[in-house]
C-alpha positions as CSV (number, residue, x, y, z in Angstrom):
1,X,24.9,-9.6,102.1
2,X,25.9,-6.6,104.1
3,X,24.1,-6.0,107.4
4,X,21.1,-3.8,107.1
5,X,20.0,-1.9,110.2
6,X,16.4,-0.7,109.7
7,X,17.0,2.7,111.1
8,X,14.0,4.2,109.2
9,X,11.5,1.8,110.7
10,X,12.1,2.2,114.4
11,X,8.6,2.3,115.8
12,X,7.2,4.0,118.9
13,X,7.1,0.6,120.7
14,X,10.5,-0.6,119.3
15,X,12.7,-2.5,121.7
16,X,15.8,-0.6,120.7
17,X,18.5,1.4,122.3
18,X,17.6,3.9,125.0
19,X,19.2,6.7,127.0
20,X,18.0,8.4,130.2
21,X,18.0,11.9,131.3
22,X,17.9,13.3,134.8
23,X,18.2,10.1,136.7
24,X,18.7,10.4,140.5
25,X,22.3,10.3,141.5
26,X,21.9,7.2,143.7
27,X,20.4,5.1,140.9
28,X,22.7,6.3,138.1
29,X,24.4,3.2,136.7
30,X,26.6,5.0,134.2
31,X,27.1,8.4,132.6
32,X,28.4,8.8,129.1
33,X,28.9,12.2,127.3
34,X,26.8,13.9,129.9
35,X,23.9,11.5,129.6
36,X,22.8,9.4,132.6
37,X,21.5,5.8,132.5
38,X,19.4,4.9,135.5
39,X,19.1,1.5,137.1
40,X,15.7,1.0,135.6
41,X,16.9,1.8,132.1
42,X,19.9,-0.5,132.5
43,X,17.5,-3.3,133.6
44,X,15.6,-2.8,130.4
45,X,18.8,-3.5,128.5
46,X,19.6,-6.5,130.7
47,X,16.1,-7.9,130.2
48,X,16.5,-7.6,126.4
49,X,19.9,-9.3,126.4
50,X,18.6,-12.1,128.6
51,X,15.5,-12.5,126.4
52,X,17.9,-12.9,123.4
53,X,19.6,-15.9,125.0
54,X,16.4,-17.4,126.3
55,X,14.9,-17.3,122.8
56,X,18.0,-18.8,121.3
57,X,18.2,-21.7,123.6
58,X,14.5,-22.4,123.4
59,X,14.7,-22.5,119.6
60,X,17.9,-24.5,119.4
61,X,17.7,-26.9,122.3
62,X,14.2,-26.6,123.7
63,X,15.6,-26.0,127.1
64,X,16.6,-23.1,129.4
65,X,19.8,-21.1,129.7
66,X,22.7,-22.3,131.9
67,X,23.7,-18.8,133.0
68,X,27.0,-20.1,134.3
69,X,27.7,-21.8,131.0
70,X,29.9,-20.5,128.2
71,X,28.1,-18.0,126.0
72,X,27.6,-18.9,122.4
73,X,28.3,-15.3,121.3
74,X,31.5,-14.9,123.3
75,X,33.4,-17.9,124.5
76,X,35.3,-15.8,127.1
77,X,32.2,-15.1,129.1
78,X,29.4,-16.9,130.8
79,X,25.9,-16.3,129.6
80,X,25.1,-14.1,132.5
81,X,28.4,-12.1,132.0
82,X,27.6,-11.7,128.3
83,X,24.2,-10.2,129.1
84,X,25.7,-7.8,131.6
85,X,28.3,-6.6,129.1
86,X,25.8,-6.5,126.2
87,X,23.5,-4.3,128.3
88,X,26.4,-2.1,129.3
89,X,27.4,-1.5,125.7
90,X,23.9,-0.8,124.5
91,X,23.4,1.7,127.4
92,X,26.5,3.5,126.4
93,X,25.5,3.6,122.7
94,X,22.2,5.1,123.7
95,X,24.0,7.8,125.6
96,X,26.2,8.6,122.6
97,X,23.2,8.8,120.3
98,X,21.5,11.2,122.6
99,X,24.6,13.3,122.9
100,X,25.1,13.4,119.1
101,X,21.4,14.1,118.7
102,X,21.8,17.2,120.9
103,X,24.9,18.4,119.0
104,X,23.1,17.9,115.6
105,X,19.9,19.5,116.8
106,X,18.2,16.1,116.2
107,X,16.6,15.5,119.5
108,X,12.9,14.5,119.5
109,X,10.6,17.2,118.1
110,X,7.5,18.5,119.9
111,X,5.4,16.6,117.5
112,X,7.2,13.3,118.3
113,X,7.0,13.9,122.0
114,X,3.3,14.5,121.7
115,X,2.9,11.3,119.8
116,X,4.7,9.5,122.6
117,X,2.4,10.9,125.2
118,X,-0.7,10.1,123.1
119,X,0.6,6.5,122.7
120,X,1.0,6.2,126.4
121,X,-2.5,7.5,127.0
122,X,-3.8,4.9,124.5
123,X,-2.0,2.1,126.3
124,X,-3.3,3.3,129.7
125,X,-6.9,3.0,128.4
126,X,-6.5,-0.7,128.2
127,X,-6.4,-0.9,132.0
128,X,-9.1,1.6,132.9
129,X,-11.4,-1.2,134.0
130,X,-8.9,-2.7,136.4
131,X,-9.3,-2.4,140.1
132,X,-6.1,-0.4,140.2
133,X,-5.5,1.0,136.7
134,X,-2.1,2.6,137.6
135,X,-0.8,-0.6,139.1
136,X,-2.1,-2.7,136.1
137,X,-0.4,-0.3,133.7
138,X,2.9,-0.4,135.6
139,X,2.7,-4.2,135.7
140,X,2.2,-4.4,132.0
141,X,5.2,-2.2,131.4
142,X,7.3,-4.3,133.8
143,X,6.3,-7.4,131.9
144,X,8.1,-5.9,128.9
145,X,11.1,-4.8,131.0
146,X,10.0,-1.2,131.3
147,X,9.1,1.4,133.9
148,X,7.2,4.4,132.6
149,X,10.3,6.5,132.6
150,X,12.4,3.9,130.8
151,X,9.6,3.4,128.3
152,X,9.8,7.1,127.5
153,X,13.5,6.9,127.3
154,X,13.4,4.1,124.8
155,X,11.1,6.0,122.5
156,X,13.1,9.2,122.8
157,X,16.3,7.5,121.8
158,X,14.6,5.9,118.8
159,X,13.1,9.2,117.7
160,X,16.6,10.7,118.0
161,X,18.2,7.9,116.1
162,X,15.7,8.4,113.3
163,X,16.2,12.1,113.3
164,X,20.0,11.7,113.0
165,X,19.6,9.3,110.2
166,X,17.2,11.7,108.3
167,X,19.7,14.6,108.8
168,X,22.5,12.6,107.3
169,X,20.7,10.5,104.6
170,X,17.3,12.0,104.1
171,X,13.9,10.2,104.7
172,X,14.7,7.4,102.2
173,X,18.4,7.6,101.7
174,X,18.2,10.3,99.0
175,X,21.2,12.1,100.5
176,X,23.5,9.1,100.1
177,X,26.2,9.8,97.5
178,X,26.0,8.0,94.2
179,X,29.4,6.5,94.9
180,X,28.4,4.9,98.2
181,X,25.2,3.6,96.6
182,X,27.0,2.0,93.7
183,X,29.6,0.5,96.1
184,X,26.7,-1.1,98.1
185,X,25.1,-2.4,94.9
186,X,28.3,-3.9,93.6
187,X,29.4,-5.4,96.9
188,X,26.0,-7.2,97.3
189,X,25.7,-8.2,93.6
190,X,22.4,-6.5,92.9
191,X,21.2,-6.5,89.3
192,X,17.9,-5.4,87.7
193,X,16.0,-6.7,84.7
194,X,12.5,-7.2,83.3
195,X,11.2,-10.0,81.1
196,X,8.4,-11.0,78.8
197,X,7.5,-14.6,79.6
198,X,5.7,-17.1,77.5
199,X,4.9,-20.0,79.7
200,X,5.3,-23.6,78.5
201,X,3.2,-25.0,81.4
202,X,-0.4,-24.5,82.3
203,X,-2.1,-24.6,85.7
204,X,-4.4,-27.6,86.2
205,X,-6.8,-27.9,89.1
206,X,-7.2,-31.5,90.3
207,X,-10.2,-33.1,91.9
208,X,-8.8,-32.4,95.3
209,X,-8.7,-28.7,94.6
210,X,-5.0,-28.5,94.4
211,X,-3.3,-26.9,91.4
212,X,-0.5,-28.6,89.5
213,X,1.3,-27.7,86.3
214,X,1.1,-29.6,83.1
215,X,3.4,-29.3,80.1
216,X,1.9,-27.8,77.0
217,X,1.9,-29.8,73.8
218,X,4.9,-29.5,71.5
219,X,2.9,-27.6,68.9
220,X,1.7,-25.1,71.6
221,X,5.3,-24.6,72.8
222,X,6.5,-24.1,69.2
223,X,3.8,-21.5,68.7
224,X,4.9,-19.6,71.8
225,X,8.5,-19.8,70.9
226,X,7.8,-18.3,67.5
227,X,5.9,-15.5,69.0
228,X,8.7,-14.8,71.5
229,X,11.3,-14.8,68.6
230,X,9.1,-12.4,66.6
231,X,8.9,-9.9,69.5
232,X,12.6,-10.3,70.3
233,X,13.5,-9.5,66.7
234,X,11.3,-6.4,66.7
235,X,12.9,-5.1,70.0
236,X,16.4,-5.7,68.8
237,X,15.8,-3.7,65.7
238,X,15.1,-0.6,67.8
239,X,18.4,1.3,68.1
240,X,17.4,4.0,70.6
241,X,17.5,2.8,74.2
242,X,14.6,4.9,75.4
243,X,12.3,3.8,72.6
244,X,13.4,0.2,73.0
245,X,12.6,0.3,76.7
246,X,9.2,1.9,76.1
247,X,8.3,-0.8,73.5
248,X,9.6,-3.5,75.7
249,X,7.3,-2.6,78.6
250,X,4.4,-2.1,76.2
251,X,4.9,-5.7,75.0
252,X,5.5,-6.9,78.5
253,X,2.2,-5.5,79.7
254,X,0.4,-7.0,76.7
255,X,2.0,-10.4,76.2
256,X,3.9,-11.5,79.3
257,X,2.4,-14.4,81.2
258,X,4.6,-13.9,84.3
259,X,2.2,-14.0,87.3
260,X,4.5,-11.6,89.1
261,X,4.3,-8.8,86.6
262,X,1.5,-7.0,88.5
263,X,3.6,-7.0,91.7
264,X,6.8,-6.1,89.9
265,X,5.7,-3.9,87.0
266,X,9.1,-2.3,86.7
267,X,11.1,-5.5,86.7
268,X,13.0,-7.5,89.2
269,X,16.0,-6.3,91.4
270,X,17.7,-9.4,92.7
271,X,21.0,-11.1,93.7
272,X,22.6,-14.4,92.8
273,X,20.5,-17.4,93.6
274,X,17.2,-15.6,93.8
275,X,16.0,-16.2,90.2
276,X,16.3,-19.3,88.0
277,X,19.9,-19.8,86.8
278,X,19.1,-19.1,83.1
279,X,17.5,-15.7,84.0
280,X,20.3,-14.7,86.3
281,X,23.1,-15.7,83.9
282,X,21.5,-13.9,81.0
283,X,20.9,-10.7,83.0
284,X,24.6,-10.6,84.0
285,X,25.7,-10.8,80.4
286,X,23.5,-7.9,79.2
287,X,24.3,-4.2,79.1
288,X,21.7,-1.7,80.3
289,X,18.6,-1.6,78.0
290,X,20.0,-4.5,75.9
291,X,17.6,-7.2,75.0
292,X,18.5,-10.9,75.1
293,X,17.8,-13.6,72.6
294,X,15.0,-15.9,73.5
295,X,16.0,-17.8,76.7
296,X,14.4,-21.0,77.7
297,X,14.0,-22.1,81.4
298,X,11.7,-24.4,83.2
299,X,9.1,-21.6,83.3
300,X,9.1,-21.1,79.5
301,X,10.5,-18.7,77.0
302,X,11.9,-15.3,78.2
303,X,12.9,-12.1,76.5
304,X,15.0,-10.2,79.0
305,X,16.0,-6.6,79.2
306,X,18.8,-5.5,81.6
307,X,17.9,-2.3,83.5
308,X,20.1,0.1,85.6
309,X,20.0,-0.7,89.3
310,X,18.9,2.5,91.1
311,X,18.2,3.8,94.6
312,X,14.5,3.3,94.3
313,X,14.7,-0.4,93.4
314,X,13.4,-3.0,95.9
315,X,15.2,-6.3,96.3
316,X,12.6,-9.0,95.4
317,X,13.8,-11.1,98.4
318,X,13.2,-8.2,100.8
319,X,9.9,-8.9,102.4
320,X,9.8,-5.5,104.1
321,X,9.9,-3.5,100.9
322,X,13.1,-1.5,101.7
323,X,14.6,0.3,98.7
324,X,18.3,-0.1,97.9
325,X,18.8,3.6,98.9
326,X,17.3,2.9,102.4
327,X,19.4,-0.3,102.7
328,X,22.6,1.3,101.6
329,X,22.1,4.3,103.8
330,X,21.3,2.2,106.8
331,X,24.4,0.1,106.2
332,X,26.5,3.2,105.9
333,X,25.0,4.6,109.1
334,X,25.8,1.3,110.9
335,X,29.4,1.6,109.8
336,X,29.4,5.2,111.0
337,X,28.1,4.2,114.4
338,X,31.0,1.7,114.7
339,X,33.4,4.7,114.8
340,X,31.8,6.2,117.9
341,X,34.1,4.2,120.2
342,X,31.2,3.1,122.4
343,X,33.1,0.2,123.9
344,X,35.6,2.5,125.4
345,X,32.8,4.5,127.1
346,X,30.8,1.5,128.4
347,X,31.8,1.6,132.1
348,X,29.7,1.4,135.3
349,X,29.8,4.3,137.7
350,X,31.8,3.6,140.9
351,X,28.8,2.5,142.9
352,X,27.8,-0.1,140.4
353,X,31.2,-1.5,139.6
354,X,30.8,-4.0,142.4
355,X,27.1,-4.5,142.1
356,X,26.2,-8.1,141.6
357,X,23.9,-8.1,138.5
358,X,24.3,-11.9,138.3
359,X,21.8,-12.1,141.2
360,X,19.0,-11.7,138.6
361,X,20.0,-14.8,136.7
362,X,19.0,-18.3,138.1
363,X,17.3,-21.6,137.5
364,X,14.0,-19.8,137.0
365,X,15.4,-17.6,134.2
366,X,16.0,-13.9,134.4
367,X,14.2,-12.0,137.2
368,X,13.4,-8.4,136.2
369,X,13.1,-5.8,138.9
370,X,13.0,-2.1,139.3
371,X,15.1,0.2,141.5
372,X,12.1,0.9,143.7
373,X,11.3,-2.7,144.2
374,X,14.9,-3.7,144.8
375,X,15.2,-1.1,147.6
376,X,11.8,-1.9,149.0
377,X,12.8,-5.6,149.3
378,X,15.9,-4.6,151.2
379,X,13.8,-2.9,153.9
C-alpha cells in the first residue's frame, strides 16, 4: 500500500520536523531559504535519529547500537553518520516548509500560537512544586531532546505543515481531485461492499467462561439458507439502483447477524486479504449496487452488495479511522514534498562543516546536549 503520511494529525507535542527562526549567528548550524536552524534545533533532529536506531536494535537484537557499524538503512554510512545526515535532511526540510508556509500565507495563526503557549504553561505547572521549577521544566524538555525554543520551533513547523496541507487539500482532503482519488483507490485495490449475513455457527460459553463456536444443525442451516435465498430473490427483482440499495440496507439492519454491522453500518471498505476469500472474490465480480447470489463462507450465508468506493470511506484495516480522502491527499502531499529538492539544500554552514557531531555517540548511547551546556563545559 502507498505510504500514508498523517499530515492532518500532527499534534502539539508531535516529534516531527522543525525549523528555527532568529537563531544567533554563532550557533546557526544551517540556513535554508532564509530560515535558520540553531544548534539546539539540530540536536533535536539528531536525538530523534539516534532514538530511531536505538529502538530498532533493542527490538531486533536486544542490544545497543554499534555507532561505528554499518547502518541498516544506508550501507554506505556508519550508524552515527546516518544519524548526522538524517538530522541534516530533516532540518533542511523544516526550513523549506517554513519558507513555503510564508509564501503561501500558511504560517501559524494567532490562535495556534496561543494554544502553543497555553500548552507550555500547562506543562510547566507539573513542575511548580519542584525546588527549582524552571530547572525541572528545562530538564524535562531536555529529556525529550528539546530546549524551550526548539520545542516551540517543532510545534510551529507542525502547525505550518498542517496549514499548508489544508490550503492545498482542505481539512479532510475534500479539495483533492476526483482523478487523483480514483488513482489512489485503484493503485491500492480498495473496494467497498455491504452484506446481509446469516450465521451458521452459534457462540457457546464454556464452563471456563471462554466462548467457542458450535456448528448449527443441518436443519437450522437449511432454514437460514432458504431465508437468505428469499431475500436475495426479492432484492434482485428491484431494477432501480437507489431503491435496491435502500431495501438492501433495510434488510441488513433487520436480518443481518454480522457482529460488525453496528461498527460498519455503511458497509466495509477493504483491500485484498482483509476479508474472507469468498467475500472478497464476490465483491470484485459485482458492479456497483449489484446484489450477489447467496455466498457461503465459514461464517455463514452472505448476500453481498457492491458499493462505490468514495472519499469518505474508511479502510476497515485502518485503526486510526482515516478516510480514503485523507489518505490519498496525504500520499499526494508526500509526493509533492519529494519535489522540493531538500537533499540539495541540506548543507552545514561553514563553521559546522568540520564540527565533530560523532562525539555525541558512544558506548553509553547518544548523549544529548544543548549549545549552552556545550560551551559551558568548554570553559
